[in-house]
C-alpha positions in Angstrom: -90.4 -55.5 135.0 -90.6 -55.8 131.1 -94.0 -57.2 131.3 -95.3 -54.0 133.3 -93.9 -51.6 130.7 -96.3 -50.2 128.5 -96.6 -50.8 124.7 -96.1 -46.9 124.4 -92.8 -46.9 126.5 -91.5 -49.7 124.7 -92.0 -47.9 121.4 -90.4 -44.9 122.7 -87.3 -46.9 124.1 -87.2 -48.7 120.8 -87.2 -45.3 118.8 -84.7 -43.7 121.2 -82.1 -46.6 121.0 -81.1 -45.7 117.4 -81.0 -42.2 118.1 -78.9 -42.5 121.1 -76.4 -45.0 119.1 -76.3 -42.5 116.2 -75.7 -39.6 118.7 -73.0 -41.8 120.2 -71.6 -42.7 116.7 -71.5 -39.1 115.8 -69.4 -38.0 119.1 -67.2 -40.9 118.5 -66.2 -39.6 115.0 -65.9 -35.9 116.3 -63.6 -37.3 119.0 -61.7 -39.3 116.5 -61.4 -36.4 113.9 -60.7 -33.4 116.4 -57.1 -34.1 117.2 -56.5 -34.6 113.3 -58.6 -31.6 112.2 -55.6 -29.2 111.7 -53.5 -31.8 110.1 -56.5 -32.4 107.7 -56.8 -28.7 106.9 -52.9 -28.6 106.1 -53.1 -31.5 103.9 -56.2 -30.4 102.1 -54.4 -26.7 101.6 -51.2 -28.4 100.5 -53.4 -30.5 97.8 -55.2 -27.2 96.7 -51.7 -25.2 96.2 -50.4 -28.1 94.3 -53.4 -28.3 92.1 -53.1 -24.7 91.5 -49.5 -25.0 90.7 -50.0 -28.0 88.4 -52.6 -26.1 86.5 -50.5 -23.0 86.0 -47.2 -24.6 85.5 -47.8 -28.6 84.6 -44.1 -29.2 84.9 -44.1 -28.4 88.4 -45.6 -31.6 89.3 -43.0 -33.5 87.6 -40.9 -36.2 89.5 -37.8 -34.3 88.8 -39.0 -31.2 90.3 -40.5 -33.0 93.1 -37.1 -34.0 94.2 -35.7 -30.6 93.8 -38.4 -29.0 96.1 -38.1 -31.9 98.6 -34.5 -31.6 98.7 -34.7 -27.7 99.4 -37.1 -28.2 102.2 -35.1 -31.2 103.7 -32.6 -29.2 105.8 -35.6 -27.0 107.3 -37.4 -30.2 107.9 -34.6 -31.9 109.8 -33.8 -28.9 112.0 -37.6 -28.3 112.6 -37.8 -31.8 114.5 -35.5 -30.7 117.1 -37.3 -27.5 117.4 -40.7 -29.3 117.7 -39.5 -31.1 120.8 -38.1 -28.0 122.2 -41.4 -25.9 121.8 -43.6 -28.8 123.1 -41.5 -28.9 126.2 -41.8 -25.0 126.7 -38.7 -24.1 125.4 -37.2 -22.3 122.2 -33.9 -21.8 120.5 -33.3 -18.9 118.3 -29.5 -19.7 117.6 -30.3 -22.7 115.4 -29.5 -20.9 112.1 -26.1 -19.6 113.6 -25.5 -23.2 114.9 -26.2 -24.6 111.6 -23.5 -22.4 110.0 -21.0 -23.0 112.9 -21.4 -26.9 112.3 -21.1 -26.7 108.5 -17.9 -24.4 108.6 -16.2 -26.6 111.3 -17.0 -29.9 109.4 -15.7 -28.4 106.0 -12.5 -27.1 107.8 -11.9 -30.4 109.6 -12.3 -32.4 106.5 -9.1 -30.9 105.1 -7.1 -32.4 107.7 -9.2 -35.4 109.2 -11.1 -38.0 107.6 -14.6 -36.7 106.1 -16.6 -39.1 108.4 -14.7 -38.0 111.3 -15.2 -34.3 110.2 -19.1 -34.8 109.9 -19.2 -36.5 113.4 -17.3 -33.7 115.0 -19.5 -31.3 113.5 -22.8 -33.3 115.0 -21.2 -33.4 118.3 -20.4 -29.8 118.4 -23.8 -29.2 117.8 -25.1 -31.3 120.6 -22.6 -29.6 123.0 -23.8 -26.0 122.0 -27.3 -27.0 122.3 -26.5 -28.4 126.0 -24.8 -25.2 126.9 -27.8 -23.2 125.5 -30.2 -25.4 127.8 -27.7 -25.1 130.9 -27.6 -21.4 130.7 -31.2 -21.2 130.5 -31.7 -23.6 133.3 -29.3 -21.9 135.6 -29.6 -18.2 135.0 -33.5 -18.7 135.1 -33.9 -16.3 132.1 -36.4 -17.2 129.4 -34.7 -19.2 126.7 -35.7 -16.8 124.2 -33.4 -14.3 125.5 -30.6 -16.7 126.0 -30.6 -18.1 122.8 -31.0 -14.8 121.1 -27.6 -14.0 122.5 -26.3 -17.2 121.6 -27.5 -16.4 118.1 -25.1 -13.3 117.7 -22.4 -14.9 119.6 -22.2 -17.9 117.4 -22.6 -16.0 114.2 -20.0 -13.6 115.1 -17.5 -16.6 115.7 -18.5 -18.0 112.3 -17.5 -14.7 110.6 -14.5 -14.1 112.6 -13.4 -17.7 111.8 -13.7 -17.5 108.2 -13.2 -14.0 107.5 -16.5 -13.7 105.7 -15.4 -16.2 102.9 -16.9 -19.6 102.1 -14.8 -22.7 103.1 -13.8 -24.6 99.7 -11.2 -27.0 98.6 -12.5 -29.7 100.7 -11.9 -33.5 99.8 -14.3 -35.2 97.3 -15.1 -37.7 99.9 -16.4 -35.1 102.1 -19.5 -34.6 99.5 -20.4 -38.4 99.5 -22.8 -38.2 102.4 -24.8 -35.2 101.3 -25.1 -36.1 97.7 -25.6 -40.0 98.0 -28.9 -41.2 96.6 -31.1 -44.5 97.5 -33.6 -45.4 94.9 -33.0 -42.2 93.4 -34.0 -40.2 96.4 -31.1 -37.9 97.8 -29.9 -38.7 101.2 -31.2 -35.5 103.0 -34.7 -36.2 102.1 -34.4 -39.7 103.4 -32.8 -38.6 106.5 -35.6 -36.0 107.0 -38.3 -38.7 106.6 -36.3 -41.0 108.9 -36.0 -38.5 111.5 -39.8 -37.7 111.3 -40.8 -41.2 111.8 -38.2 -41.7 114.7 -39.6 -38.7 116.4 -43.0 -39.5 115.9 -42.7 -42.8 117.7 -40.8 -41.4 120.5 -43.2 -38.5 121.0 -46.4 -40.6 120.8 -45.2 -43.9 121.8 -42.6 -43.6 124.5 -42.5 -42.3 128.1 -39.9 -39.8 127.1 -42.3 -38.4 124.8 -45.1 -38.4 127.4 -42.7 -36.6 129.7 -41.8 -33.8 127.1 -45.3 -33.2 126.6 -46.2 -33.1 130.1 -43.0 -30.7 130.9 -44.5 -28.0 128.4 -47.9 -28.4 130.0 -47.1 -28.1 133.5 -43.3 -28.0 134.9 -44.6 -27.8 138.5 -46.8 -30.7 138.3 -43.7 -32.8 136.6 -41.5 -32.0 139.5 -44.3 -33.2 141.9 -44.5 -36.5 140.3 -40.7 -37.0 140.5 -39.9 -36.4 136.6 -36.3 -35.2 136.6 -37.1 -31.8 134.8 -33.6 -30.5 134.7 -32.3 -33.8 133.2 -35.2 -33.9 130.7 -34.9 -30.1 129.7 -31.2 -30.4 129.3 -31.7 -33.5 127.1 -34.2 -31.8 124.8 -31.7 -29.0 124.2 -28.9 -31.4 123.7 -30.9 -33.5 121.1 -32.0 -30.2 119.3 -28.3 -29.4 118.9 -27.4 -32.7 117.6 -30.3 -32.6 115.1 -29.1 -29.2 114.0 -25.7 -30.6 113.7 -26.7 -33.2 111.4 -28.5 -30.7 109.2 -25.6 -28.4 109.1 -23.1 -31.1 108.5 -25.1 -32.5 105.7 -25.7 -29.4 104.2 -21.8 -28.8 104.0 -21.5 -32.1 102.4 -24.1 -31.7 100.1 -22.7 -28.4 98.5 -19.0 -29.6 99.1 -18.5 -26.3 100.8 -19.8 -24.1 103.6 -20.5 -20.5 103.8 -20.6 -18.2 106.8 -24.1 -17.1 105.5 -25.5 -20.6 106.0 -28.8 -20.7 108.1 -29.4 -16.9 108.1 -33.1 -16.5 108.7 -33.7 -20.1 109.4 -35.2 -19.6 112.8 -38.1 -17.8 111.4 -38.7 -20.6 108.7 -38.4 -23.4 111.3 -40.4 -21.9 114.0 -43.1 -21.0 111.2 -43.3 -24.6 110.2 -43.4 -25.8 113.7 -46.1 -23.6 115.0 -48.2 -23.8 111.6 -47.8 -27.6 112.1 -50.2 -27.3 115.4 -47.5 -27.1 118.1 -48.6 -24.9 120.7 -46.2 -22.1 121.3 -46.8 -22.4 125.1 -45.8 -25.9 125.1 -47.5 -29.2 125.9 -49.2 -29.9 122.6 -48.0 -30.8 119.1 -47.4 -33.7 116.7 -44.7 -34.5 114.2 -47.1 -35.2 111.2 -48.3 -31.8 111.3 -45.0 -30.1 111.4 -44.0 -32.4 108.3 -47.2 -31.0 106.5 -46.4 -27.5 107.5 -42.7 -27.6 106.2 -44.0 -29.3 102.9 -46.6 -26.4 102.4 -44.1 -23.6 103.2 -41.7 -25.2 100.9 -44.1 -25.5 98.0 -45.3 -22.0 98.4 -41.7 -20.9 98.4 -40.8 -22.8 95.3 -44.1 -22.2 93.7 -43.6 -18.4 93.9 -40.4 -19.0 91.8 -41.9 -21.1 89.4 -44.6 -18.4 88.7 -42.0 -15.7 88.2 -43.2 -14.0 91.4 -40.7 -11.9 93.3 -39.2 -14.3 95.8 -39.3 -11.5 98.5 -43.3 -12.3 98.6 -42.4 -15.6 100.4 -41.0 -13.6 103.3 -44.4 -11.9 103.5 -46.2 -15.3 103.2 -44.0 -16.8 106.0 -44.5 -13.7 108.4 -48.2 -14.0 108.1 -48.3 -17.6 108.3 -46.4 -17.2 111.6 -48.8 -14.6 113.1 -51.7 -16.6 111.7 -50.6 -19.7 113.4 -49.8 -18.1 116.6 -53.3 -16.4 116.8 -55.0 -19.6 115.9 -53.1 -21.3 118.8 -54.0 -18.5 121.2 -57.8 -18.5 120.1 -57.8 -22.3 120.4 -56.2 -21.9 123.9 -58.9 -19.5 125.0 -61.6 -21.5 123.7 -60.4 -24.7 125.5 -60.3 -22.5 128.9 -63.9 -21.3 128.3 -65.0 -24.8 127.8 -63.2 -26.2 130.9 -64.8 -23.2 133.1 -68.1 -24.0 131.7 -67.8 -27.7 132.5 -66.5 -26.9 136.1 -69.6 -24.4 136.5 -72.0 -27.2 135.2 -70.4 -29.8 137.7 -70.8 -27.4 140.5 -74.3 -26.6 139.7 
């Protein structure tokens, strides 16, 4: 067969081989980089913002200031881990800010009468229970979690204000502050806990069966039920886990400040949801990653603190967060429409 091939055809084949290999290599690189393109964009944007702040305010990039900025964003970051799983699974929780306050106030009050460690543990358990209740209501009533948790947000905030009379909880034992004010290698515990949670969540979401089920649940609940996934248990489990994570953040914040204010967590849900959506989590569910959310949390934290460092009115940070949320949701929608058009085009080609 080779002997019958003409010299010209062999030459064409020889020339085509490098081209096909080069094309395959380019396709391979595109397939490899496509899932990480958004994260790369966030990382480059973060680097550009840091470079600009460093040029305008050189002290901003000092290690001491980096610790302060990371500490400020750590509570949002911890809470965003739970919200990431919720939105990927096709749900949402607008009560996280109110729950953050409820846990903090409860832990601070209990620390006066029981050991501080037990008070913190009760706060975390309370967060998990409230999260489970939100999930159970959303499942049983068959209403959008958006509506259920919007109601929970008002109820929980009202309970906090009634229980405290609108005053901060002070006079807690000094031991209560140990967990939130501890340092390891000079790094405050909230930062370390945020990084630990992020690493654990990334492993669960990308390497375990539970993570695959959460992604599948957000993509198509009916298909999950058809293949035997226990959808009810999984959805309630995600709500419970989100409540526990919010509980950890709330208890840790109360411990960090040595007190708890009924205004804890006001507006927190906007910060958290903005970070999650900006980090590449599809608002419709079924898609997202923890590294992207971590980068988005860092970017928003740097922007907020950078505006303050530059002497710009902090209210502009609200404008930036609102614009970022609208932009991220719009980008998610446009990407979804582009994917749908591509799928239809492939289907038409296969039929043709």
